[in-house]
C-alpha positions in Angstrom: 0.0 0.0 0.0 1.1 3.5 -0.8 1.1 5.6 2.4 0.6 8.8 0.3 -2.9 7.5 -0.3 -3.7 8.6 3.3 -2.5 12.1 2.5 -4.6 12.2 -0.6 -7.7 10.9 1.1 -7.5 13.6 3.8 -7.0 16.4 1.3 -9.7 15.2 -1.0 -12.1 14.9 2.0 -11.5 18.6 2.9 -11.6 19.8 -0.7 -15.2 18.8 -1.3 -16.7 20.8 1.5 -18.4 23.9 0.2 -18.5 25.7 3.5 -14.8 25.3 4.0 -14.2 26.6 0.5 -16.3 29.6 1.2 -14.3 30.4 4.4 -10.8 29.7 3.0 -11.3 30.3 -0.7 -7.7 29.7 -2.0 -8.1 25.9 -1.6 -6.8 23.0 0.4 -3.1 22.2 -0.1 -0.7 19.6 1.1 2.7 20.9 2.2 2.5 24.4 0.6 0.0 26.6 -1.1 0.6 28.0 -4.6 2.1 31.5 -5.0 -0.4 34.4 -4.5 -2.7 32.3 -2.2 -3.9 34.5 0.7 -6.5 32.5 2.6 -6.4 28.7 2.5 -6.3 25.4 4.3 -2.8 23.8 4.7 -2.2 20.1 5.5 1.3 19.1 6.7 2.5 15.7 7.8 3.9 15.9 11.3 4.7 12.3 12.3 4.0 8.8 11.0 4.4 5.5 12.7 3.4 1.9 12.0 1.7 -0.2 14.6 2.5 -3.9 14.3 0.5 -7.0 14.9 1.7 -10.6 15.2 1.6 -11.1 11.4 3.0 -7.7 10.3 1.9 -4.1 10.1 -1.6 -3.8 11.5 -2.2 -0.1 10.9 -0.5 3.3 10.2 -1.0 6.3 12.5 -0.3 9.6 10.8 -0.4 13.0 12.5 -1.1 16.1 10.4 -1.3 19.8 11.1 -4.5 21.0 9.4 -4.5 24.8 9.4 -6.6 27.7 8.4 -3.9 30.1 7.1 -4.4 33.8 6.2 -2.5 36.9 5.2 -3.1 39.8 7.5 -4.4 42.1 4.8 -6.8 39.5 3.5 -8.4 38.2 6.7 -9.4 39.0 10.2 -9.2 36.8 13.3 -12.9 35.8 13.0 -12.3 34.3 9.5 -9.5 32.1 10.7 -11.5 31.1 13.8 -14.4 30.1 11.6 -12.1 28.2 9.2 -10.5 26.3 12.1 -13.9 25.5 13.6 -15.1 24.1 10.2 -11.9 22.0 9.8 -12.5 20.6 13.3 -16.2 19.9 12.6 -15.2 18.0 9.4 -12.3 16.0 10.7 -12.8 15.2 14.4 -14.4 11.8 14.3 -14.4 11.5 10.5 -13.6 8.5 8.4 -11.7 8.8 5.1 -11.0 6.0 2.6 -7.4 5.9 1.3 -7.2 4.2 -2.1 -5.8 0.7 -1.8 -6.5 0.3 1.9 -8.8 -2.4 3.2 -11.1 -0.1 5.2 -11.7 3.5 6.2 -9.2 5.5 8.3 -10.5 7.2 11.4 -9.5 10.8 12.2 -9.3 12.4 15.7 -7.9 15.8 16.9 -5.1 15.5 19.4 -4.2 19.1 19.9 -4.7 22.7 18.7 -2.6 25.3 17.0 -2.8 29.0 16.9 -0.4 31.8 16.2 1.7 33.7 13.6 3.7 32.0 10.9 7.2 33.0 10.1 6.9 33.2 6.3 9.2 35.3 4.2 7.5 38.1 2.5 9.0 41.1 0.6 6.5 43.4 2.2 7.4 43.5 6.0 3.9 44.9 6.8 2.4 41.5 5.8 1.9 38.9 8.5 0.6 35.4 8.2 -1.6 33.7 10.8 -2.7 30.2 11.4 -5.4 28.4 13.5 -6.2 24.7 13.5 -5.2 21.5 15.0 -3.1 18.3 14.9 -5.2 15.4 13.7 -4.2 11.7 13.9 -5.4 9.4 11.1 -5.4 5.7 11.9 -5.5 3.6 8.7 -5.8 -0.2 8.7 -3.4 -2.2 6.7 
């Protein structure tokens, strides 16, 4: 099985939500958003581990940061708070189906994130902010 299927399933699950797209209109991105994105959802892998059973790998547990990200001149704090709340409503307790896996993967929030991002920007007046959480995805093998 290709573990990248877990990444793809999580991103695809978020991309189909119309409410999230309305709050964070520049899309849902894995690792980095495209240039000129100002308000978006960012998914970043934090940690991955395999849990064994007597006959091999039983399941994979993958932790992701899932963040509402916004540029200071494009958003206000309420927008990011709403985006983070929507992400949490979608993911905490969700099930996603990675291609090639025998069953659905379960998702649970294990922590929250809030604060400024240290992103390089030519305009020093521009600041980037983030809100969201760390979500663990447990996928059966």
